[in-house]
SENU-405103 format. One record per residue: chain; residue in three letters; x, y, z of N, C-alpha, C in turn. Coordinates in nm, 4 decimals, always signed. Example, Ala and Ser with C-alpha at 12.3 -4.5 7.8 and 13.67 -1.06 7.14 Angstrom:
2
+------+------+----------+----------+----------+----------+----------+----------+----------+----------+----------+
! unit ! code !      n.x !      n.y !      n.z !     ca.x !     ca.y !     ca.z !      c.x !      c.y !      c.z !
+------+------+----------+----------+----------+----------+----------+----------+----------+----------+----------+
!    A !  ala !  +1.3190 !  -0.5690 !  +0.7800 !  +1.2300 !  -0.4500 !  +0.7800 !  +1.3200 !  -0.3300 !  +0.7800 !
!    A !  ser !  +1.2850 !  -0.2250 !  +0.7080 !  +1.3670 !  -0.1060 !  +0.7140 !  +1.2900 !  +0.0030 !  +0.7870 !
+------+------+----------+----------+----------+----------+----------+----------+----------+----------+----------+
This chain:
117
+------+------+----------+----------+----------+----------+----------+----------+----------+----------+----------+
! unit ! code !      n.x !      n.y !      n.z !     ca.x !     ca.y !     ca.z !      c.x !      c.y !      c.z !
+------+------+----------+----------+----------+----------+----------+----------+----------+----------+----------+
!    A !  met ! +12.0151 !  +8.6208 ! +10.2876 ! +11.8722 !  +8.6368 ! +10.2944 ! +11.8135 !  +8.5996 ! +10.1600 !
!    A !  ser ! +11.7035 !  +8.5318 ! +10.1596 ! +11.6512 !  +8.4806 ! +10.0340 ! +11.5168 !  +8.5420 !  +9.9986 !
!    A !  asn ! +11.5080 !  +8.6717 ! +10.0050 ! +11.3850 !  +8.7384 !  +9.9641 ! +11.3783 !  +8.7452 !  +9.8130 !
!    A !  pro ! +11.2604 !  +8.7206 !  +9.7541 ! +11.2496 !  +8.7292 !  +9.6085 ! +11.2615 !  +8.8719 !  +9.5600 !
!    A !  arg ! +11.2233 !  +8.9683 !  +9.6438 ! +11.2342 !  +9.1091 !  +9.6066 ! +11.3543 !  +9.1706 !  +9.6753 !
!    A !  ser ! +11.4115 !  +9.2703 !  +9.6137 ! +11.5204 !  +9.3440 !  +9.6749 ! +11.4671 !  +9.4246 !  +9.7928 !
!    A !  leu ! +11.5488 !  +9.4377 !  +9.8961 ! +11.5066 !  +9.5199 ! +10.0089 ! +11.4975 !  +9.6664 !  +9.9684 !
!    A !  leu ! +11.5679 !  +9.7048 !  +9.8638 ! +11.5524 !  +9.8417 !  +9.8152 ! +11.4101 !  +9.8644 !  +9.7660 !
!    A !  asp ! +11.3497 !  +9.7626 !  +9.7026 ! +11.2100 !  +9.7728 !  +9.6605 ! +11.1184 !  +9.7851 !  +9.7814 !
!    A !  val ! +11.1492 !  +9.7124 !  +9.8854 ! +11.0675 !  +9.7137 ! +10.0063 ! +11.0708 !  +9.8506 ! +10.0712 !
!    A !  val ! +11.1886 !  +9.9117 ! +10.0776 ! +11.2005 ! +10.0423 ! +10.1409 ! +11.1217 ! +10.1468 ! +10.0636 !
!    A !  ala ! +11.1123 ! +10.1305 !  +9.9341 ! +11.0417 ! +10.2286 !  +9.8521 ! +10.8903 ! +10.2174 !  +9.8649 !
!    A !  thr ! +10.8417 ! +10.1084 !  +9.9218 ! +10.6979 ! +10.0916 !  +9.9370 ! +10.6593 ! +10.1120 ! +10.0825 !
!    A !  pro ! +10.5381 ! +10.1622 ! +10.1069 ! +10.4948 ! +10.1801 ! +10.2441 ! +10.4998 ! +10.0469 ! +10.3181 !
!    A !  cys ! +10.5308 ! +10.0552 ! +10.4460 ! +10.5489 !  +9.9321 ! +10.5199 ! +10.4343 !  +9.9049 ! +10.6153 !
!    A !  cys ! +10.4449 !  +9.9595 ! +10.7260 ! +10.3627 !  +9.9119 ! +10.8359 ! +10.3086 ! +10.0281 ! +10.9180 !
!    A !  ala ! +10.2008 !  +9.9986 ! +10.9866 ! +10.1483 ! +10.0944 ! +11.0839 ! +10.2428 ! +10.0943 ! +11.2033 !
!    A !  pro ! +10.2441 ! +10.2012 ! +11.2814 ! +10.3281 ! +10.2020 ! +11.4016 ! +10.3001 ! +10.0802 ! +11.4891 !
!    A !  leu ! +10.4035 ! +10.0287 ! +11.5512 ! +10.3896 !  +9.9123 ! +11.6372 ! +10.2902 !  +9.9360 ! +11.7502 !
!    A !  thr ! +10.2750 ! +10.0625 ! +11.7896 ! +10.1821 ! +10.0945 ! +11.8973 ! +10.0375 ! +10.0969 ! +11.8498 !
!    A !  arg ! +10.0158 ! +10.0899 ! +11.7209 !  +9.8804 ! +10.0921 ! +11.6654 !  +9.8298 !  +9.9511 ! +11.6372 !
!    A !  ser !  +9.9147 !  +9.8665 ! +11.5783 !  +9.8728 !  +9.7301 ! +11.5482 !  +9.9957 !  +9.6401 ! +11.5389 !
!    A !  pro !  +9.9770 !  +9.5114 ! +11.5635 ! +10.0898 !  +9.4183 ! +11.5542 ! +10.1426 !  +9.4123 ! +11.4106 !
!    A !  ile ! +10.2706 !  +9.3938 ! +11.3987 ! +10.3335 !  +9.3845 ! +11.2670 ! +10.3192 !  +9.2420 ! +11.2150 !
!    A !  gly ! +10.2953 !  +9.2293 ! +11.0858 ! +10.2827 !  +9.0984 ! +11.0224 ! +10.4187 !  +9.0333 ! +11.0013 !
!    A !  glu ! +10.4161 !  +8.9065 ! +10.9742 ! +10.5392 !  +8.8285 ! +10.9602 ! +10.6280 !  +8.8802 ! +10.8468 !
!    A !  thr ! +10.5703 !  +8.9057 ! +10.7313 ! +10.6481 !  +8.9509 ! +10.6164 ! +10.7111 !  +9.0868 ! +10.6420 !
!    A !  asp ! +10.6302 !  +9.1807 ! +10.6927 ! +10.6846 !  +9.3134 ! +10.7229 ! +10.7904 !  +9.3059 ! +10.8317 !
!    A !  ala ! +10.7697 !  +9.2212 ! +10.9304 ! +10.8675 !  +9.2063 ! +11.0387 ! +11.0018 !  +9.1584 ! +10.9843 !
!    A !  glu ! +10.9987 !  +9.0647 ! +10.8912 ! +11.1232 !  +9.0159 ! +10.8317 ! +11.1937 !  +9.1256 ! +10.7538 !
!    A !  arg ! +11.1183 !  +9.2023 ! +10.6787 ! +11.1766 !  +9.3100 ! +10.5979 ! +11.2402 !  +9.4173 ! +10.6854 !
!    A !  val ! +11.1659 !  +9.4614 ! +10.7848 ! +11.2164 !  +9.5696 ! +10.8701 ! +11.3291 !  +9.5196 ! +10.9606 !
!    A !  ala ! +11.3212 !  +9.3946 ! +11.0056 ! +11.4273 !  +9.3381 ! +11.0893 ! +11.5613 !  +9.3402 ! +11.0162 !
!    A !  ala ! +11.5595 !  +9.3186 ! +10.8858 ! +11.6835 !  +9.3225 ! +10.8077 ! +11.7466 !  +9.4615 ! +10.8144 !
!    A !  met ! +11.6642 !  +9.5644 ! +10.8131 ! +11.7168 !  +9.7009 ! +10.8221 ! +11.7786 !  +9.7255 ! +10.9598 !
!    A !  phe ! +11.7054 !  +9.6884 ! +11.0640 ! +11.7574 !  +9.7089 ! +11.1989 ! +11.8782 !  +9.6197 ! +11.2261 !
!    A !  arg ! +11.8779 !  +9.4981 ! +11.1722 ! +11.9919 !  +9.4081 ! +11.1894 ! +12.1171 !  +9.4702 ! +11.1275 !
!    A !  ala ! +12.1007 !  +9.5308 ! +11.0122 ! +12.2149 !  +9.5947 ! +10.9463 ! +12.2717 !  +9.7075 ! +11.0319 !
!    A !  leu ! +12.1842 !  +9.7773 ! +11.1028 ! +12.2295 !  +9.8878 ! +11.1881 ! +12.2745 !  +9.8401 ! +11.3256 !
!    A !  gly ! +12.2593 !  +9.7108 ! +11.3539 ! +12.2963 !  +9.6563 ! +11.4842 ! +12.4458 !  +9.6400 ! +11.5031 !
!    A !  asp ! +12.5225 !  +9.6606 ! +11.4008 ! +12.6677 !  +9.6523 ! +11.4089 ! +12.7219 !  +9.7936 ! +11.4278 !
!    A !  pro ! +12.8083 !  +9.8156 ! +11.5276 ! +12.8595 !  +9.9512 ! +11.5530 ! +12.9308 ! +10.0149 ! +11.4334 !
!    A !  val ! +13.0060 !  +9.9362 ! +11.3574 ! +13.0758 !  +9.9913 ! +11.2408 ! +12.9744 ! +10.0347 ! +11.1355 !
!    A !  arg ! +12.8734 !  +9.9525 ! +11.1111 ! +12.7707 !  +9.9893 ! +11.0134 ! +12.6929 ! +10.1115 ! +11.0586 !
!    A !  leu ! +12.6630 ! +10.1184 ! +11.1859 ! +12.5912 ! +10.2351 ! +11.2370 ! +12.6744 ! +10.3612 ! +11.2182 !
!    A !  arg ! +12.8044 ! +10.3522 ! +11.2424 ! +12.8919 ! +10.4688 ! +11.2211 ! +12.8977 ! +10.5071 ! +11.0739 !
!    A !  leu ! +12.9098 ! +10.4083 ! +10.9858 ! +12.9126 ! +10.4375 ! +10.8420 ! +12.7804 ! +10.5001 ! +10.7979 !
!    A !  phe ! +12.6697 ! +10.4451 ! +10.8436 ! +12.5377 ! +10.4994 ! +10.8100 ! +12.5269 ! +10.6433 ! +10.8590 !
!    A !  ser ! +12.5729 ! +10.6687 ! +10.9806 ! +12.5701 ! +10.8035 ! +11.0364 ! +12.6597 ! +10.8984 ! +10.9571 !
!    A !  asn ! +12.7758 ! +10.8499 ! +10.9161 ! +12.8656 ! +10.9331 ! +10.8350 ! +12.7993 ! +10.9752 ! +10.7047 !
!    A !  val ! +12.7296 ! +10.8840 ! +10.6418 ! +12.6605 ! +10.9164 ! +10.5167 ! +12.5429 ! +11.0091 ! +10.5456 !
!    A !  ala ! +12.4632 ! +10.9757 ! +10.6463 ! +12.3434 ! +11.0549 ! +10.6778 ! +12.3775 ! +11.1989 ! +10.7127 !
!    A !  ser ! +12.4907 ! +11.2205 ! +10.7764 ! +12.5267 ! +11.3556 ! +10.8208 ! +12.6184 ! +11.4281 ! +10.7228 !
!    A !  ala ! +12.6496 ! +11.3666 ! +10.6119 ! +12.7400 ! +11.4275 ! +10.5135 ! +12.6753 ! +11.5498 ! +10.4495 !
!    A !  glu ! +12.7575 ! +11.6497 ! +10.4286 ! +12.7111 ! +11.7705 ! +10.3614 ! +12.6654 ! +11.7351 ! +10.2198 !
!    A !  gly ! +12.5516 ! +11.7842 ! +10.1808 ! +12.4985 ! +11.7573 ! +10.0476 ! +12.4240 ! +11.6252 ! +10.0370 !
!    A !  gly ! +12.4164 ! +11.5497 ! +10.1462 ! +12.3382 ! +11.4272 ! +10.1456 ! +12.4059 ! +11.3059 ! +10.0861 !
!    A !  glu ! +12.5331 ! +11.3172 ! +10.0514 ! +12.6056 ! +11.2015 ! +10.0021 ! +12.7509 ! +11.2123 ! +10.0422 !
!    A !  ala ! +12.8175 ! +11.0978 ! +10.0436 ! +12.9574 ! +11.0954 ! +10.0868 ! +13.0362 ! +10.9970 ! +10.0021 !
!    A !  cys ! +13.1572 ! +11.0358 !  +9.9720 ! +13.2502 ! +10.9482 !  +9.9024 ! +13.3035 ! +10.8473 ! +10.0041 !
!    A !  val ! +13.3206 ! +10.7249 !  +9.9620 ! +13.3755 ! +10.6237 ! +10.0519 ! +13.5107 ! +10.6699 ! +10.1056 !
!    A !  cys ! +13.5826 ! +10.7475 ! +10.0278 ! +13.7134 ! +10.7961 ! +10.0717 ! +13.7028 ! +10.8879 ! +10.1934 !
!    A !  asp ! +13.5867 ! +10.9492 ! +10.2136 ! +13.5664 ! +11.0415 ! +10.3262 ! +13.5038 ! +10.9769 ! +10.4487 !
!    A !  ile ! +13.4500 ! +10.8564 ! +10.4352 ! +13.3787 ! +10.7950 ! +10.5474 ! +13.4429 ! +10.6670 ! +10.5972 !
!    A !  gln ! +13.5529 ! +10.6236 ! +10.5371 ! +13.6073 ! +10.4918 ! +10.5680 ! +13.6913 ! +10.4864 ! +10.6950 !
!    A !  asp ! +13.7157 ! +10.5983 ! +10.7614 ! +13.7960 ! +10.5988 ! +10.8828 ! +13.7093 ! +10.5636 ! +11.0045 !
!    A !  val ! +13.6770 ! +10.4340 ! +11.0161 ! +13.5941 ! +10.3871 ! +11.1273 ! +13.6647 ! +10.2769 ! +11.2062 !
!    A !  gly ! +13.7965 ! +10.2692 ! +11.1902 ! +13.8757 ! +10.1774 ! +11.2710 ! +13.8860 ! +10.0351 ! +11.2199 !
!    A !  val ! +13.8464 ! +10.0127 ! +11.0954 ! +13.8599 !  +9.8797 ! +11.0352 ! +13.9245 !  +9.8943 ! +10.8981 !
!    A !  ser ! +13.9676 !  +9.7828 ! +10.8413 ! +14.0344 !  +9.7862 ! +10.7111 ! +13.9378 !  +9.8249 ! +10.5994 !
!    A !  gln ! +13.9928 !  +9.8667 ! +10.4856 ! +13.9111 !  +9.9063 ! +10.3715 ! +13.8235 !  +9.7922 ! +10.3216 !
!    A !  pro ! +13.8738 !  +9.6685 ! +10.3120 ! +13.7845 !  +9.5604 ! +10.2693 ! +13.6676 !  +9.5390 ! +10.3665 !
!    A !  thr ! +13.6922 !  +9.5594 ! +10.4947 ! +13.5847 !  +9.5452 ! +10.5935 ! +13.4835 !  +9.6574 ! +10.5783 !
!    A !  val ! +13.5305 !  +9.7779 ! +10.5497 ! +13.4389 !  +9.8897 ! +10.5233 ! +13.3512 !  +9.8556 ! +10.4033 !
!    A !  ser ! +13.4109 !  +9.8060 ! +10.2984 ! +13.3339 !  +9.7689 ! +10.1785 ! +13.2289 !  +9.6630 ! +10.2112 !
!    A !  his ! +13.2664 !  +9.5660 ! +10.2920 ! +13.1716 !  +9.4616 ! +10.3334 ! +13.0524 !  +9.5226 ! +10.4074 !
!    A !  his ! +13.0795 !  +9.6113 ! +10.5018 ! +12.9728 !  +9.6731 ! +10.5804 ! +12.8846 !  +9.7641 ! +10.4946 !
!    A !  leu ! +12.9439 !  +9.8371 ! +10.4037 ! +12.8644 !  +9.9222 ! +10.3146 ! +12.7750 !  +9.8363 ! +10.2244 !
!    A !  arg ! +12.8252 !  +9.7235 ! +10.1800 ! +12.7442 !  +9.6321 ! +10.0991 ! +12.6245 !  +9.5817 ! +10.1795 !
!    A !  lys ! +12.6463 !  +9.5487 ! +10.3066 ! +12.5366 !  +9.5028 ! +10.3920 ! +12.4316 !  +9.6124 ! +10.4099 !
!    A !  leu ! +12.4747 !  +9.7369 ! +10.4233 ! +12.3801 !  +9.8488 ! +10.4354 ! +12.3012 !  +9.8680 ! +10.3064 !
!    A !  arg ! +12.3675 !  +9.8501 ! +10.1920 ! +12.2971 !  +9.8591 ! +10.0632 ! +12.1967 !  +9.7449 ! +10.0495 !
!    A !  glu ! +12.2379 !  +9.6236 ! +10.0816 ! +12.1489 !  +9.5081 ! +10.0706 ! +12.0259 !  +9.5214 ! +10.1610 !
!    A !  ala ! +12.0416 !  +9.5885 ! +10.2735 ! +11.9300 !  +9.6082 ! +10.3660 ! +11.8390 !  +9.7219 ! +10.3221 !
!    A !  gly ! +11.8763 !  +9.7893 ! +10.2128 ! +11.7926 !  +9.8970 ! +10.1613 ! +11.8122 ! +10.0302 ! +10.2306 !
!    A !  leu ! +11.9216 ! +10.0437 ! +10.3031 ! +11.9462 ! +10.1669 ! +10.3773 ! +12.0278 ! +10.2691 ! +10.2993 !
!    A !  leu ! +12.1157 ! +10.2222 ! +10.2128 ! +12.2006 ! +10.3108 ! +10.1336 ! +12.1868 ! +10.2796 !  +9.9850 !
!    A !  glu ! +12.2129 ! +10.3809 !  +9.9051 ! +12.2281 ! +10.3660 !  +9.7605 ! +12.3695 ! +10.4104 !  +9.7277 !
!    A !  ser ! +12.4232 ! +10.3608 !  +9.6179 ! +12.5590 ! +10.3982 !  +9.5806 ! +12.5682 ! +10.4265 !  +9.4323 !
!    A !  glu ! +12.6724 ! +10.5029 !  +9.3991 ! +12.6986 ! +10.5366 !  +9.2591 ! +12.8492 ! +10.5473 !  +9.2410 !
!    A !  arg ! +12.9000 ! +10.4774 !  +9.1416 ! +13.0437 ! +10.4842 !  +9.1119 ! +13.0702 ! +10.6044 !  +9.0230 !
!    A !  arg ! +13.1699 ! +10.6821 !  +9.0614 ! +13.2157 ! +10.7965 !  +8.9822 ! +13.3665 ! +10.7857 !  +8.9697 !
!    A !  gly ! +13.4091 ! +10.7428 !  +8.8549 ! +13.5518 ! +10.7203 !  +8.8364 ! +13.5963 ! +10.6044 !  +8.9235 !
!    A !  ser ! +13.6978 ! +10.6264 !  +9.0058 ! +13.7468 ! +10.5183 !  +9.0909 ! +13.6836 ! +10.5193 !  +9.2299 !
!    A !  trp ! +13.5960 ! +10.6158 !  +9.2577 ! +13.5340 ! +10.6254 !  +9.3902 ! +13.3858 ! +10.5916 !  +9.3842 !
!    A !  val ! +13.3346 ! +10.5466 !  +9.4979 ! +13.1922 ! +10.5185 !  +9.5107 ! +13.1343 ! +10.6191 !  +9.6096 !
!    A !  tyr ! +13.0209 ! +10.6767 !  +9.5720 ! +12.9517 ! +10.7739 !  +9.6570 ! +12.8243 ! +10.7093 !  +9.7118 !
!    A !  tyr ! +12.7967 ! +10.7367 !  +9.8377 ! +12.6812 ! +10.6784 !  +9.9064 ! +12.5850 ! +10.7869 !  +9.9507 !
!    A !  arg ! +12.4566 ! +10.7515 !  +9.9505 ! +12.3514 ! +10.8391 ! +10.0029 ! +12.2463 ! +10.7496 ! +10.0656 !
!    A !  leu ! +12.1654 ! +10.8073 ! +10.1545 ! +12.0591 ! +10.7309 ! +10.2163 ! +11.9560 ! +10.6913 ! +10.1109 !
!    A !  ala ! +11.9029 ! +10.5724 ! +10.1227 ! +11.7908 ! +10.5333 ! +10.0380 ! +11.6749 ! +10.6252 ! +10.0752 !
!    A !  pro ! +11.6001 ! +10.6736 !  +9.9773 ! +11.4994 ! +10.7773 ! +10.0017 ! +11.4021 ! +10.7498 ! +10.1163 !
!    A !  ser ! +11.3555 ! +10.6293 ! +10.1316 ! +11.2531 ! +10.6027 ! +10.2319 ! +11.3039 ! +10.5308 ! +10.3561 !
!    A !  ala ! +11.4321 ! +10.5041 ! +10.3644 ! +11.4842 ! +10.4210 ! +10.4726 ! +11.4507 ! +10.4754 ! +10.6107 !
!    A !  leu ! +11.4814 ! +10.6005 ! +10.6359 ! +11.4543 ! +10.6575 ! +10.7679 ! +11.3049 ! +10.6676 ! +10.7939 !
!    A !  arg ! +11.2283 ! +10.6977 ! +10.6916 ! +11.0836 ! +10.7108 ! +10.7090 ! +11.0207 ! +10.5779 ! +10.7495 !
!    A !  val ! +11.0622 ! +10.4685 ! +10.6867 ! +11.0082 ! +10.3374 ! +10.7202 ! +11.0346 ! +10.3064 ! +10.8675 !
!    A !  met ! +11.1588 ! +10.3275 ! +10.9109 ! +11.1930 ! +10.2959 ! +11.0495 ! +11.1241 ! +10.3891 ! +11.1477 !
!    A !  ser ! +11.1214 ! +10.5177 ! +11.1169 ! +11.0589 ! +10.6118 ! +11.2104 ! +10.9079 ! +10.5951 ! +11.2147 !
!    A !  asp ! +10.8437 ! +10.5665 ! +11.1011 ! +10.6991 ! +10.5439 ! +11.1011 ! +10.6642 ! +10.4222 ! +11.1864 !
!    A !  leu ! +10.7443 ! +10.3192 ! +11.1763 ! +10.7176 ! +10.1980 ! +11.2517 ! +10.7270 ! +10.2227 ! +11.4025 !
!    A !  leu ! +10.8203 ! +10.3085 ! +11.4426 ! +10.8435 ! +10.3325 ! +11.5852 ! +10.7696 ! +10.4535 ! +11.6393 !
!    A !  ala ! +10.6940 ! +10.5212 ! +11.5541 ! +10.6230 ! +10.6424 ! +11.5957 ! +10.5145 ! +10.6112 ! +11.6974 !
!    A !  pro ! +10.5044 ! +10.6937 ! +11.7999 ! +10.3947 ! +10.6735 ! +11.8957 ! +10.2623 ! +10.7129 ! +11.8320 !
!    A !  val ! +10.1562 ! +10.6519 ! +11.8763 ! +10.0240 ! +10.6873 ! +11.8270 !  +9.9791 ! +10.8128 ! +11.9013 !
!    A !  asp !  +9.9389 ! +10.9139 ! +11.8260 !  +9.8903 ! +11.0384 ! +11.8876 !  +9.7530 ! +11.0158 ! +11.9468 !
!    A !  gly !  +9.7309 ! +11.0834 ! +12.0577 !  +9.5964 ! +11.0820 ! +12.1147 !  +9.5799 ! +10.9924 ! +12.2238 !
+------+------+----------+----------+----------+----------+----------+----------+----------+----------+----------+
């Protein structure tokens, strides 16, 4: 993907009105599609869920990598989730810890929220 800005920057900024309120613009559609595309893979969705449901809000890769694929494949999928702005990571010694990007769920849920009234 050749966006000039990082998708992590995009997730940190407000995105779009709910789809039921107004049509989404081209730029916002591309940004949000990258997030949903990243979650469109079953392995990535499982990894994202493992991190999201981890006690304390973060998980060591050593605790979430049992998703039926090799360790290099897990690393590839986690990188795709980070690039899409869904996860953040921090290296501590020889392990990497993951947590949800602060606004990732809010961006997706706001976009899909029904309009009240």
